[in-house]
TORTI-795910 format. One record per residue (C-alpha): x, z, y. Coordinates in steps of 0.2 Angstrom, whole numbers, padded with zeros to 4 digits, always signed. Each point is the difference from the previous one (the first is absolute). Layout:
BEGIN
XZY ...
# end
This chain:
BEGIN
+0108-0044+0076 -0014-0014+0000 -0010+0014-0009 -0001+0010+0016 -0010-0015+0008 -0013+0005-0012 +0002+0019-0002 +0000+0005+0017 -0017-0009+0005 -0008+0007-0016 +0006+0017+0004 -0006-0001+0018 -0017-0007-0007 -0002+0015-0012 +0004+0012+0014 -0012-0007+0012 -0013+0000-0014 +0003+0018-0004 +0000+0004+0018 -0017-0008+0002 -0008+0010-0014 +0008+0015+0007 -0008-0002+0017 -0016-0005-0008 +0000+0017-0010 +0003+0009+0016 -0013-0009+0010 -0013+0003-0013 +0004+0019-0002 +0006-0001-0018 +0013+0014+0003 -0014+0012+0008 -0003+0016-0011 +0012-0002-0015 -0003+0017-0005 -0018-0002-0004 +0001-0012-0014 +0014+0010-0009 -0010+0016+0001 -0017-0009-0007 +0008+0002-0018 -0001+0018+0003 -0018+0003+0004 -0013+0001-0015 -0014-0012-0002 -0017+0007+0002 -0005+0012-0014 -0012-0005-0013 -0016+0009+0001 -0002+0014-0013 -0016-0006-0007 +0009-0016-0007 +0014+0011-0007 -0011+0011-0010 -0011-0013-0007 +0000-0003-0019 +0005-0018-0004 -0014-0012-0003 -0001-0006-0018 -0008-0015-0004 -0010-0005-0016 +0010-0013-0010 -0011-0013-0010 +0013-0001-0014 -0002+0017-0007 
# end
């Protein structure tokens, strides 16, 4: 039963810290627009210009040959 003298204050401390983090997240608008970040993966990046795609690879001369 003496362990309860330690566990109850520790549990209350953890709950208090979790509550502080939760209210901080609400205050700094961390929970606004939750769908946008999840949908970002669905959008393509800017397409590569066609001129770079159709260019032949650059070959450099090797001094060993």
